[in-house]
Every structure is written in structure tokens, then in C-alpha cells.
PALUM-752101 format. One record per residue (C-alpha): x, y, z; residue in three letters. Coordinates in pm, whole numbers, plus 50000, padded with zeros to 5 digits. Layout:
XYZala...
***
This chain:
504385003253313met502885037953347thr499695049553187arg501625070752940glu503835041552839gln500755019652786arg499145046652571leu502315050552363asn502535012852315gln498865011052218trp499295039051964glu502365022051815ala500484988951791asp497515005851629glu499745024251378ala501404991251283ala498004974951236trp496805003851016val499935001250799arg499364963850759glu495734968850658val496764995750406glu499434972850263tyr496954944250225leu494364967050064thr496814980749809ile498214945849737ser494734932649665arg493984962149442arg497184955749252leu496324918649218asp493034928749063gly494714951948820leu497164924548720tyr494244900948668ala492574926148439ala495774929248238arg496174891748205ser492554889148097ala493384910247796gly492934946447902asp495874964947746arg494525000247785ser496785029347869val494525037948162tyr495065003748318leu498835006448267ala498815040048442gln496785026348733arg499184997248771ile502165020748765asp500675043949025arg499615015349250thr503054998749226glu504755031749315arg502435036549612leu503195001649739leu506925007149699gln506665039649893ala504905021350174met507724995850178leu510335022850240gly511125037849901phe509365071949915pro511295085149611glu508985063349400gln506135087649460leu508095115649298ala508475096948970ala
***
């Protein structure tokens, strides 16, 4: 394996790791928002935050049209 191939592989591995960390971060944030809703918070602001976070998560999972909604 050449140096360039190793660098490309390292960059691909790092990009995959970053995507995984972003996914976990957004999932945890969404879990917290769901917990707030189940605890009784029915505010419009919370509903908007849940909607935006769900759309962001869906875009990360391969449905980018969700960000346009």
C-alpha cells in the first residue's frame, strides 16, 4: 500500500468516525427532547426543536430532502 493510499484510507476512516459521532450526538439530543415532551412540556418551541432535529437526523441517514421541508 502506498503512502497516498494509506492517507486516503485514513481520511475515509476518520470521516466515517466523525459521521458516527455526529449521529450519536444528534440521537442523544433527540432523546432528551423526547424526554422533555413526555415529562409534560407541550410548548410549540419544543415541538419545533423536535421537528428540526428529526429532519436533521433523517438527512444524515440519506434523506437530504428532509432539510428542505
